[in-house]
C-alpha positions as semicolon CSV with decimal commas, in nm:
position;residue;x (nm);y (nm);z (nm)
1;M;3,306;13,829;14,982
2;L;3,549;13,865;15,269
3;I;3,857;13,647;15,250
4;S;4,097;13,774;15,511
5;V;4,196;14,056;15,742
6;I;4,541;14,229;15,782
7;P;4,617;14,404;16,089
8;R;4,824;14,736;16,042
9;L;5,024;14,793;16,346
10;P;5,230;15,082;16,467
11;A;5,641;15,060;16,492
12;C;5,856;15,269;16,692
13;D;6,132;15,118;16,480
14;L;6,098;14,963;16,136
15;Q;6,427;14,791;16,089
16;E;6,404;14,664;16,449
17;T;6,062;14,521;16,400
18;K;6,150;14,387;16,072
19;D;6,477;14,199;16,248
20;F;6,237;14,055;16,503
21;Y;5,952;13,916;16,268
22;T;6,215;13,789;15,981
23;R;6,479;13,663;16,238
24;L;6,325;13,517;16,533
25;L;5,961;13,458;16,408
26;D;6,052;13,317;16,037
27;F;5,830;13,598;15,872
28;S;5,930;13,707;15,499
29;I;5,926;14,063;15,386
30;L;5,632;14,131;15,106
31;A;5,735;14,500;15,020
32;E;5,893;14,738;15,217
33;Y;5,921;15,126;15,215
34;E;6,020;15,435;15,397
35;N;5,737;15,417;15,658
36;Y;5,597;15,099;15,590
37;L;5,647;14,717;15,623
38;L;5,457;14,425;15,506
39;L;5,533;14,084;15,636
40;A;5,418;13,729;15,559
41;K;5,406;13,384;15,712
42;D;5,254;13,100;15,560
43;Q;4,898;13,250;15,520
44;I;4,911;13,553;15,723
45;E;5,036;13,936;15,645
46;L;5,136;14,179;15,915
47;H;5,148;14,544;15,810
48;F;5,335;14,801;15,983
49;Y;5,383;15,185;15,979
50;T;5,645;15,409;16,160
51;D;5,474;15,578;16,468
52;A;5,742;15,742;16,693
53;S;5,503;15,776;16,960
54;V;5,482;15,390;17,023
55;N;5,573;15,294;17,357
56;P;5,630;14,924;17,427
57;A;5,589;14,953;17,794
58;T;5,229;15,099;17,801
59;S;5,106;14,913;17,469
60;D;4,767;14,748;17,443
61;R;4,749;14,627;17,099
62;M;4,718;14,220;17,016
63;V;4,654;13,997;16,754
64;Y;4,539;13,632;16,772
65;I;4,724;13,433;16,526
66;R;4,528;13,107;16,490
67;V;4,727;12,819;16,372
68;S;4,599;12,477;16,223
69;E;4,870;12,228;16,292
70;G;5,202;12,223;16,478
71;L;5,164;12,479;16,770
72;A;5,405;12,283;16,969
73;T;5,643;12,256;16,725
74;L;5,628;12,612;16,669
75;Y;5,669;12,703;17,052
76;A;5,923;12,465;17,063
77;A;6,137;12,674;16,772
78;Y;6,046;13,019;16,908
79;C;6,185;12,897;17,247
80;Q;6,518;12,771;17,115
81;K;6,540;13,109;16,932
82;S;6,467;13,319;17,257
83;V;6,174;13,473;17,144
84;P;6,023;13,688;17,440
85;L;5,736;13,527;17,595
86;A;5,480;13,749;17,718
87;Q;5,437;13,722;18,116
88;E;5,229;13,409;18,135
89;G;5,260;13,324;17,786
90;A;5,396;12,971;17,794
91;L;5,211;12,729;17,593
92;S;4,915;12,639;17,804
93;T;4,568;12,490;17,735
94;K;4,274;12,740;17,770
95;P;3,920;12,662;17,906
96;W;3,811;12,783;17,600
97;G;3,926;12,480;17,378
98;Q;4,266;12,607;17,248
99;E;4,587;12,567;17,322
100;E;4,823;12,915;17,303
101;F;5,100;13,080;17,384
102;A;5,186;13,440;17,338
103;V;5,483;13,662;17,258
104;L;5,578;14,058;17,290
105;D;5,691;14,220;16,985
106;P;5,950;14,496;17,020
107;N;5,663;14,743;17,005
108;G;5,478;14,590;17,301
109;T;5,211;14,414;17,059
110;L;5,076;14,073;17,209
111;L;5,122;13,820;16,961
112;T;4,894;13,494;17,064
113;F;4,921;13,190;16,881
114;G;4,632;12,962;16,925
115;Q;4,521;12,630;16,800
116;A;4,224;12,439;16,884
117;I;4,243;12,128;17,065
118;Q;4,170;11,802;16,888
119;K;3,850;11,611;17,041
């Protein structure tokens, strides 16, 4: 039985990545090693490994984070902390029945947060 999926993402600077996720996005540190970082928030985990070749300007990495409730509150909290939104990343309603917003992490990874629209 499958129970979860955990993205393993490259990071050009683990300290900068840790600071971004813990200070701005309110993730907690599960474990930290010389070249590997495990972070968590609520019921999700993200893992990062050091990769000096990462170029944030040309990254095509994306992670979709499904939110069960409170997306607008989360968006407002992130805006208050000046979390960098992706281009056209403001909170909006999508034709596929989701409300979404998107941010960019320091490694150029697009993090899209989405919640199903209640009918």
